[in-house]
N, C-alpha and C positions, 0 to 999 in steps of 0.2 A: 810815543812817550819814551824818553830815554831812561835807562836804568841808572840809579845813583847809589845802589847798595852793593857792596862786595859780597862774595860768597860767605865769608866768615860772619858778616853782619846778618845775612839772611838766616844762617844756621842758628845763631844765637837768638834771633827773633822767634824762630819756630820753637825752640826749646822753652824759652820763657813764656811764649804764648800757650803752649800745651800745659805748662805748670799752672798758669793763671786759669785756664779753662777747667783743669782738674779741681783746683781749689774752689771755683765757683760752683761746681756740681756737688762737691763733698761737704762744703761748709754751709751753704744756703745763706739766707739773710741778705745783707748788702754785698756779699761776695760776688753777686752777679755782675757787679761793675767790673771786677777783674776779668770775668768771662768776656765781656765786650772788648776790653783792652786786649785780651788774648787773641780774639778774632781779628782785631785790627792789625796786631803784630804779625799774625800768620798771613793775612791778606797782603801786607806790604812785602813780606818775604817771598810770597808766590809771584807777585808782579815785579819785584826788584826795584820798586819805586816808592819813595817816602816823600809825601808832600811837605812835611815839616822840614826835611833836609833841603828841599828845593827852595822853600821860602827863606831860609837863613843862608843859602848858598853853600851848603856843606854836602860832601859826598865821600863815600868810602870805596866806591868802585868806579 
């Protein structure tokens, strides 16, 4: 699998992902949806691959 995320893109995804997970744990209710999005963002940052980018033919790295 080729990587299509630049380092700066991966760092931003981790930061936003952590914020979303924090909000999911502190707010409760339907905020758990942000927690799932945060996990996806962190997962794509770790692997360096974003399926959505691949589908639209976009890459930052």
